[in-house]
C-alpha positions as CSV (number, residue, x, y, z in Angstrom):
1,X,0.0,0.1,-0.3
2,X,1.4,3.4,-0.7
3,X,0.9,6.3,2.0
4,X,-2.1,8.2,2.1
5,X,-1.2,11.6,0.8
6,X,-2.9,14.7,0.5
7,X,-5.0,16.9,-2.0
8,X,-4.3,13.9,-4.7
9,X,-6.6,13.8,-7.3
10,X,-6.9,11.5,-10.2
11,X,-7.5,13.5,-13.7
12,X,-9.7,11.2,-15.8
13,X,-10.3,11.7,-19.4
14,X,-14.2,11.3,-19.1
15,X,-15.6,13.3,-16.1
16,X,-18.7,10.6,-15.4
17,X,-16.3,7.8,-15.7
18,X,-18.1,6.2,-18.6
19,X,-18.1,3.0,-20.6
20,X,-14.5,1.6,-20.8
21,X,-14.8,0.5,-24.3
22,X,-15.8,4.2,-25.4
23,X,-12.8,7.1,-25.5
24,X,-15.3,9.6,-24.0
25,X,-15.0,13.3,-23.8
26,X,-11.7,15.3,-22.7
27,X,-11.4,16.7,-19.2
28,X,-8.6,19.1,-19.4
29,X,-7.4,20.2,-15.4
30,X,-4.8,23.3,-15.2
31,X,-2.7,22.6,-12.3
32,X,0.1,25.4,-12.3
33,X,1.2,28.1,-14.7
34,X,1.1,27.0,-18.2
35,X,0.9,23.2,-17.3
36,X,-1.7,21.3,-18.7
37,X,-2.5,17.6,-17.3
38,X,-4.8,14.8,-18.3
39,X,-5.0,11.2,-17.7
40,X,-6.8,8.4,-18.7
41,X,-9.6,6.5,-17.1
42,X,-8.6,3.4,-15.3
43,X,-10.5,1.4,-18.0
44,X,-7.1,1.9,-20.4
45,X,-5.1,0.2,-17.7
46,X,-3.3,2.9,-16.2
47,X,-4.2,6.1,-13.6
48,X,-2.0,9.4,-13.3
49,X,-2.6,11.3,-10.0
50,X,-1.3,14.6,-9.5
51,X,-0.4,15.2,-5.7
52,X,-0.2,18.6,-4.2
53,X,0.1,20.5,-7.1
54,X,3.3,20.0,-9.2
55,X,5.3,18.5,-6.4
56,X,5.3,14.9,-8.0
57,X,3.1,12.8,-10.1
58,X,2.2,9.1,-9.5
59,X,1.6,6.6,-12.6
60,X,0.0,3.3,-11.8
61,X,0.2,0.7,-14.2
62,X,-2.8,-1.5,-13.5
63,X,-2.1,-4.1,-15.9
64,X,1.4,-4.8,-14.6
65,X,0.7,-3.7,-11.3
66,X,3.5,-1.3,-11.3
67,X,3.9,2.0,-9.9
68,X,6.0,5.2,-11.0
69,X,6.6,8.5,-8.9
70,X,8.0,11.4,-11.4
71,X,10.0,13.7,-9.9
72,X,11.5,17.1,-11.2
73,X,15.1,17.4,-11.7
74,X,16.9,17.8,-8.0
75,X,13.7,16.3,-6.0
76,X,13.9,13.0,-3.9
77,X,11.6,10.3,-3.9
78,X,8.7,11.4,-0.9
79,X,9.2,9.8,2.3
80,X,6.3,7.4,2.8
81,X,6.2,6.0,-0.8
82,X,6.3,2.1,-0.9
83,X,9.8,0.5,-1.8
84,X,8.0,-0.8,-4.9
85,X,7.3,2.7,-6.2
86,X,9.8,3.3,-9.1
87,X,11.1,7.2,-8.9
88,X,11.8,8.5,-12.5
89,X,13.3,12.0,-12.9
90,X,11.3,13.9,-15.7
91,X,11.5,14.6,-18.3
92,X,13.6,11.5,-19.7
93,X,16.1,12.8,-22.1
94,X,17.2,9.1,-23.2
95,X,15.6,5.8,-23.0
96,X,16.2,2.3,-24.1
97,X,13.6,0.1,-26.2
98,X,12.7,-3.5,-25.4
99,X,9.3,-3.5,-27.2
100,X,8.5,-2.5,-30.7
101,X,5.1,-0.9,-30.0
102,X,6.6,1.8,-28.1
103,X,8.1,3.2,-30.9
104,X,5.0,3.5,-33.1
105,X,3.9,6.0,-29.9
106,X,7.4,7.7,-29.8
107,X,7.1,8.7,-33.1
108,X,3.8,10.4,-32.9
109,X,5.3,12.5,-30.1
110,X,8.4,13.5,-32.0
111,X,10.5,11.8,-29.5
112,X,12.2,9.4,-31.7
113,X,15.9,10.8,-30.7
114,X,14.9,10.1,-26.9
115,X,15.4,6.4,-27.9
116,X,18.7,6.2,-28.2
117,X,19.6,2.6,-27.9
118,X,17.3,-1.0,-28.1
119,X,17.8,-4.6,-27.6
120,X,19.4,-6.3,-30.5
121,X,15.8,-7.5,-31.6
122,X,14.2,-4.5,-31.6
123,X,17.4,-3.1,-33.6
124,X,16.7,-5.8,-36.1
125,X,13.0,-5.8,-36.6
126,X,12.1,-2.1,-36.3
127,X,10.7,-0.4,-39.4
128,X,10.7,3.1,-38.9
129,X,13.2,5.3,-40.8
130,X,12.7,7.8,-37.7
131,X,14.8,5.9,-35.2
132,X,18.5,5.4,-35.4
133,X,20.1,2.7,-33.0
134,X,23.4,2.5,-34.5
135,X,25.0,5.0,-32.1
136,X,25.8,2.5,-29.1
137,X,24.3,5.0,-26.7
138,X,22.7,3.8,-23.5
139,X,20.3,5.0,-20.8
140,X,19.3,4.3,-17.4
141,X,15.4,4.1,-18.6
142,X,14.3,0.9,-20.3
143,X,10.6,0.6,-21.5
144,X,9.5,-2.9,-21.9
145,X,6.3,-4.9,-22.2
146,X,7.3,-7.5,-19.9
147,X,5.7,-7.0,-16.1
148,X,8.3,-9.6,-15.2
149,X,11.4,-7.6,-15.9
150,X,13.5,-7.0,-12.5
151,X,16.0,-4.5,-14.2
152,X,16.6,-1.4,-12.3
153,X,15.0,1.8,-14.0
154,X,12.3,-0.4,-16.0
155,X,9.0,1.0,-17.0
156,X,6.3,-1.4,-18.3
157,X,4.5,-0.2,-21.3
158,X,1.6,-2.3,-21.5
159,X,-0.3,-1.2,-24.9
160,X,0.0,-4.5,-26.0
161,X,-2.2,-6.1,-23.3
162,X,-4.8,-8.4,-24.9
163,X,-7.5,-7.0,-22.7
164,X,-7.5,-3.6,-24.4
165,X,-9.8,-2.5,-27.3
166,X,-8.2,-0.5,-30.3
167,X,-8.8,3.0,-28.8
168,X,-7.8,1.8,-25.2
169,X,-4.3,0.6,-26.5
170,X,-4.1,4.2,-28.3
171,X,-4.6,5.9,-25.2
172,X,-1.1,4.9,-24.0
173,X,0.4,7.6,-25.6
174,X,-1.0,9.6,-22.8
175,X,0.9,7.2,-20.5
176,X,4.2,7.5,-22.3
177,X,3.8,11.3,-22.7
178,X,4.2,11.6,-19.0
179,X,7.7,10.6,-18.7
180,X,8.8,12.8,-21.7
181,X,7.2,16.2,-20.5
182,X,4.6,15.8,-23.9
183,X,1.3,15.9,-22.1
184,X,-0.3,18.4,-24.1
185,X,1.1,16.9,-27.4
186,X,-0.4,13.7,-26.5
187,X,-3.8,15.1,-25.5
188,X,-4.2,16.6,-29.1
189,X,-2.7,13.4,-30.9
190,X,-5.1,11.0,-28.9
191,X,-8.1,13.2,-29.7
192,X,-7.5,13.3,-33.5
193,X,-6.9,9.7,-33.9
194,X,-10.1,8.8,-31.8
195,X,-12.4,11.2,-34.2
196,X,-10.6,9.2,-37.3
197,X,-11.7,5.9,-35.7
198,X,-15.0,7.1,-34.6
199,X,-15.9,8.8,-37.9
200,X,-15.0,5.3,-39.7
201,X,-16.5,3.2,-37.2
202,X,-19.9,5.2,-37.5
203,X,-20.2,5.8,-41.1
204,X,-19.5,1.9,-41.8
205,X,-21.9,0.2,-38.9
206,X,-24.5,2.7,-39.8
207,X,-24.8,1.9,-43.5
208,X,-23.9,-2.0,-43.4
209,X,-27.0,-4.2,-42.9
210,X,-25.8,-7.6,-43.8
211,X,-22.6,-8.7,-42.0
212,X,-19.4,-10.4,-43.3
213,X,-18.0,-12.7,-41.0
214,X,-14.3,-12.5,-40.6
215,X,-12.1,-15.1,-38.9
216,X,-8.6,-14.3,-37.3
217,X,-6.6,-17.7,-37.4
218,X,-3.0,-19.1,-36.6
219,X,-1.3,-22.3,-36.6
220,X,1.8,-23.6,-35.6
221,X,3.6,-25.5,-38.5
222,X,5.7,-28.0,-36.5
223,X,3.3,-28.6,-33.8
224,X,-0.1,-29.4,-35.3
225,X,-2.1,-26.7,-33.5
226,X,-4.4,-24.0,-34.5
227,X,-5.7,-21.0,-33.0
228,X,-9.2,-18.9,-33.9
229,X,-8.3,-15.8,-32.2
230,X,-10.8,-14.0,-30.3
231,X,-9.4,-11.5,-27.7
232,X,-10.7,-7.9,-27.1
233,X,-8.8,-5.9,-29.4
234,X,-9.9,-8.6,-32.5
235,X,-13.1,-8.7,-31.5
236,X,-13.8,-5.1,-31.4
237,X,-11.9,-4.0,-34.2
238,X,-13.7,-6.2,-36.2
239,X,-17.3,-5.3,-34.9
240,X,-16.5,-1.6,-35.5
241,X,-15.5,-2.4,-39.0
242,X,-19.4,-3.6,-39.2
243,X,-18.3,-7.3,-39.3
244,X,-18.8,-10.3,-37.2
245,X,-15.9,-12.0,-35.8
246,X,-15.8,-15.7,-36.0
247,X,-15.3,-17.2,-32.4
248,X,-16.1,-20.2,-30.5
249,X,-18.9,-20.1,-27.7
250,X,-17.7,-19.5,-24.5
251,X,-17.7,-23.0,-23.6
252,X,-15.2,-23.9,-25.8
253,X,-11.6,-23.5,-26.3
254,X,-10.2,-21.4,-29.1
255,X,-7.1,-23.4,-29.4
256,X,-7.0,-27.1,-31.2
257,X,-4.9,-29.6,-32.2
258,X,-7.2,-31.4,-34.3
259,X,-7.4,-30.0,-37.7
260,X,-10.9,-31.0,-38.6
261,X,-12.7,-29.3,-35.5
262,X,-10.5,-26.4,-36.2
263,X,-12.0,-26.2,-39.7
264,X,-15.7,-26.8,-38.4
265,X,-14.8,-24.0,-36.0
266,X,-14.1,-21.8,-39.5
267,X,-17.6,-22.5,-40.9
268,X,-19.4,-19.1,-42.3
269,X,-16.5,-17.1,-42.5
270,X,-16.2,-15.0,-45.6
271,X,-12.7,-13.6,-44.9
272,X,-9.8,-14.8,-42.9
273,X,-6.8,-12.9,-41.7
274,X,-4.0,-15.0,-40.5
275,X,-1.1,-14.7,-38.7
276,X,0.7,-18.3,-39.2
277,X,4.9,-17.8,-39.0
278,X,5.9,-18.5,-42.5
279,X,9.6,-19.0,-44.1
280,X,10.8,-16.8,-46.8
281,X,9.0,-17.9,-50.0
282,X,6.1,-19.8,-48.8
283,X,3.1,-19.4,-50.9
284,X,-0.6,-19.9,-50.7
285,X,-0.3,-23.3,-51.4
286,X,2.2,-24.2,-48.7
287,X,-0.3,-22.3,-46.3
288,X,-3.3,-24.3,-47.2
289,X,-1.0,-27.5,-46.5
290,X,-0.3,-25.9,-43.2
291,X,-3.7,-25.6,-42.1
292,X,-4.5,-29.0,-43.8
293,X,-7.1,-27.7,-46.0
294,X,-6.6,-30.6,-48.9
295,X,-8.1,-30.7,-52.2
296,X,-10.8,-33.7,-52.6
297,X,-10.1,-34.4,-49.0
298,X,-11.8,-31.1,-47.2
299,X,-15.5,-29.8,-47.8
300,X,-14.0,-26.2,-47.4
301,X,-12.1,-26.2,-50.6
302,X,-15.8,-26.5,-52.3
303,X,-18.2,-24.4,-49.7
304,X,-16.5,-22.1,-47.8
305,X,-16.4,-18.4,-49.0
306,X,-12.9,-17.4,-47.9
307,X,-11.6,-20.3,-49.8
308,X,-13.8,-20.1,-52.9
309,X,-13.3,-16.4,-53.1
310,X,-9.7,-16.3,-52.4
311,X,-10.3,-13.8,-49.5
312,X,-7.3,-15.1,-47.2
313,X,-5.5,-12.0,-45.6
314,X,-2.3,-11.5,-43.7
315,X,-0.8,-8.3,-42.2
316,X,2.5,-8.0,-43.5
317,X,1.7,-5.7,-46.5
318,X,4.2,-2.9,-45.3
319,X,7.5,-3.9,-44.9
320,X,11.0,-2.7,-44.0
321,X,13.9,-3.3,-46.6
322,X,14.9,-6.2,-44.9
323,X,11.4,-7.4,-44.8
324,X,10.1,-7.2,-41.4
325,X,6.6,-6.0,-40.9
326,X,5.6,-2.6,-39.9
327,X,2.4,-3.9,-38.2
328,X,3.6,-5.0,-34.8
329,X,5.7,-1.2,-34.3
330,X,2.3,0.5,-35.2
331,X,-0.8,-0.9,-35.0
332,X,-1.4,-0.2,-31.3
333,X,-1.0,3.8,-31.8
334,X,-3.1,4.1,-34.8
335,X,-6.2,2.0,-34.4
336,X,-7.6,4.5,-37.2
337,X,-5.7,3.1,-39.4
338,X,-6.4,-0.5,-38.6
339,X,-9.9,0.1,-38.6
340,X,-9.4,1.5,-42.1
341,X,-7.8,-1.6,-43.4
342,X,-10.2,-4.0,-41.9
343,X,-13.2,-1.8,-43.7
344,X,-11.1,-1.5,-47.2
345,X,-10.6,-5.4,-47.0
346,X,-14.4,-5.7,-47.2
347,X,-15.5,-2.6,-49.0
348,X,-13.0,-1.1,-51.7
349,X,-15.3,1.5,-52.4
350,X,-15.8,2.8,-48.7
351,X,-13.3,5.4,-50.0
352,X,-12.0,4.5,-53.4
353,X,-8.6,6.2,-53.1
354,X,-7.7,4.4,-50.0
355,X,-5.0,1.9,-50.3
356,X,-4.5,-0.6,-47.3
357,X,-1.4,-0.1,-45.5
358,X,-0.8,-3.5,-43.6
359,X,-3.5,-6.0,-44.9
360,X,-2.9,-7.7,-48.1
361,X,-4.7,-10.4,-49.9
362,X,-2.4,-13.5,-49.5
363,X,-4.3,-15.7,-51.4
364,X,-4.5,-13.6,-54.5
365,X,-0.9,-12.5,-54.2
366,X,-1.7,-9.0,-53.1
367,X,1.1,-6.6,-53.3
368,X,3.7,-5.9,-50.4
369,X,4.9,-2.1,-50.2
370,X,8.4,-1.4,-48.3
371,X,8.6,1.7,-46.0
372,X,10.9,3.3,-48.5
373,X,8.3,3.4,-50.8
374,X,6.0,5.9,-48.8
375,X,6.3,9.1,-49.9
376,X,4.1,11.0,-47.5
377,X,5.9,9.4,-44.3
378,X,7.4,12.3,-42.3
379,X,9.6,12.2,-39.6
380,X,9.2,14.9,-37.0
381,X,5.6,16.0,-37.9
382,X,2.8,14.5,-36.1
383,X,0.2,16.6,-37.9
384,X,1.7,15.2,-41.3
385,X,1.4,11.9,-39.8
386,X,-2.0,12.0,-38.9
387,X,-3.6,13.8,-42.1
388,X,-4.9,11.8,-45.4
389,X,-5.6,8.7,-43.3
390,X,-9.6,9.1,-44.3
391,X,-11.8,11.3,-46.1
392,X,-14.7,10.4,-43.8
393,X,-15.1,14.2,-42.9
394,X,-15.3,15.1,-46.3
395,X,-18.5,12.8,-46.6
396,X,-20.4,14.4,-43.9
397,X,-20.5,11.4,-41.9
398,X,-23.4,10.1,-44.4
399,X,-23.9,6.2,-43.7
400,X,-21.8,3.7,-46.0
401,X,-24.1,1.9,-48.2
402,X,-22.6,-1.1,-49.9
403,X,-22.9,-1.2,-53.6
404,X,-25.3,-3.4,-55.4
405,X,-22.6,-5.1,-57.1
406,X,-21.2,-6.7,-54.0
407,X,-22.2,-10.5,-53.6
408,X,-24.9,-11.3,-51.4
409,X,-24.4,-13.2,-48.2
410,X,-23.9,-16.5,-48.4
411,X,-23.0,-17.9,-45.2
412,X,-24.3,-18.4,-41.8
413,X,-21.8,-18.0,-38.7
414,X,-22.1,-18.7,-34.9
415,X,-21.2,-15.9,-32.9
416,X,-19.7,-15.8,-29.4
417,X,-23.4,-14.9,-28.3
418,X,-24.8,-17.5,-30.4
419,X,-26.3,-15.0,-32.7
420,X,-27.1,-16.1,-36.4
421,X,-25.3,-13.8,-39.1
422,X,-25.5,-14.0,-42.9
423,X,-22.6,-12.2,-43.6
424,X,-21.8,-10.8,-47.2
425,X,-18.9,-12.4,-49.8
426,X,-16.6,-10.4,-51.4
427,X,-16.8,-11.2,-55.2
428,X,-13.6,-12.6,-56.2
429,X,-12.5,-9.7,-58.1
430,X,-12.5,-7.3,-54.8
431,X,-8.5,-7.1,-54.2
432,X,-7.0,-5.7,-51.1
433,X,-4.6,-2.9,-52.3
434,X,-2.0,-1.9,-50.3
435,X,-0.4,1.3,-50.1
436,X,1.0,3.4,-47.4
437,X,-0.4,5.6,-45.3
438,X,-3.3,4.1,-43.9
439,X,-4.1,1.5,-41.9
440,X,-5.0,-1.5,-41.4
441,X,-5.7,-3.0,-38.1
442,X,-7.1,-5.8,-39.0
443,X,-4.5,-7.8,-37.6
444,X,-6.0,-8.8,-34.7
445,X,-3.1,-10.2,-33.7
446,X,-2.6,-11.6,-30.4
447,X,-1.5,-14.9,-30.4
448,X,-0.5,-17.8,-28.6
449,X,1.6,-19.6,-30.8
450,X,2.6,-16.9,-33.2
451,X,5.3,-16.3,-31.2
452,X,8.0,-15.1,-33.9
453,X,8.1,-13.3,-37.5
454,X,10.7,-14.4,-40.0
455,X,11.9,-12.2,-42.4
456,X,10.1,-12.2,-45.8
457,X,11.8,-11.6,-49.4
458,X,8.3,-12.5,-51.3
459,X,4.9,-12.1,-50.6
460,X,5.0,-14.7,-47.6
461,X,4.5,-13.0,-44.1
462,X,8.0,-12.3,-42.9
463,X,8.8,-13.9,-39.8
464,X,11.7,-12.5,-37.7
465,X,12.6,-13.8,-34.2
466,X,11.6,-11.1,-31.8
467,X,8.0,-10.1,-31.9
468,X,6.1,-11.9,-29.7
469,X,2.0,-11.8,-30.7
470,X,0.6,-12.4,-27.4
471,X,2.1,-9.4,-26.9
472,X,-0.4,-7.4,-29.3
């Protein structure tokens, strides 16, 4: 227990403490000359408490059960705080990165230069051109996703927690901002991203009446294990894209050791997003074999829409020059892009000028783009990075109505709450394009078995030995 401090107040983003799934309105509290403070509702996984007006700030990571006291230069840790409360002198000028997803947030806050070093895996797998880890510099502060870390001056960054919705993950930009004195910028950026996300969500959910069913899968090629992913991020992202997440019911396990049972659980899926680790050069045919979809022996090849229409997608549509996917680095920071990708995957006419960022149609050998090909990727300019993602506002928020040329729903699927839905199947000619700046999210990524990505040289998903997908 921490000491009972006087005049302490938690500053939430929503004055009424609204629903956890919603971003809510922003409440700003001025606590000193020119000083602006804001923190998220505890639903997002952390709280920020201003103690005695500017003397110090307490940050509680509720997911990792870690606490930090932020102190100005020259100020010692207050007496009475537990030994477990970690003192941090702010603003931090140099930091070490031990998790990829913190980079996506740091980039938006324009503190890329503050991350002077990283673990070997982060150095190898990071995709953003805004970071330079070649100088060999070090820092006493380490940002990691592992709550088990015991290293001194470790700060646990839990935006990858599977219990968080897409917008809740994004709110961790405010958590990071406090350590670097960037609270004002974080409030502004999170507001813009939330506005983008909500506008897309409102338009598509208001107009789509018959919904596609989307399954998120992963297999472990060497262990004969299959997973139908259904964590909070995945389910919420798919639902916000006006689709039905294919999931087992609450009495069933989402992991399968029997391919036939796994195939039965996929019945009714119009589209499938997969994060199975593939080696360099492995093709869609190789993937079918890994998933044990065998010609002449499996009814799925004759019946299921995601097979018949070749609507099998992966999240490696944007990669570094060495083949590592950008999605694990930026998906948590940019849910607006992730949502647009899932919507565009289903409805290319939602915004015809939009090219998907992270998702691509693996079954149809969809295009993969390198980061170096992005002409509008700007370091050090958050406004530029936030612009041009969607044209949602230009359409006055009018409900999106799928064109009559879209193939009518063909399958029924059982959702987690046992409601039946008739999803729409995309025509075989509807391709998932992929471009740059926009998003994709669909990667509901999460995964138990999918622990590593390997490098990719072709259209197969790159795999590297770093990013643990359970952390997404």
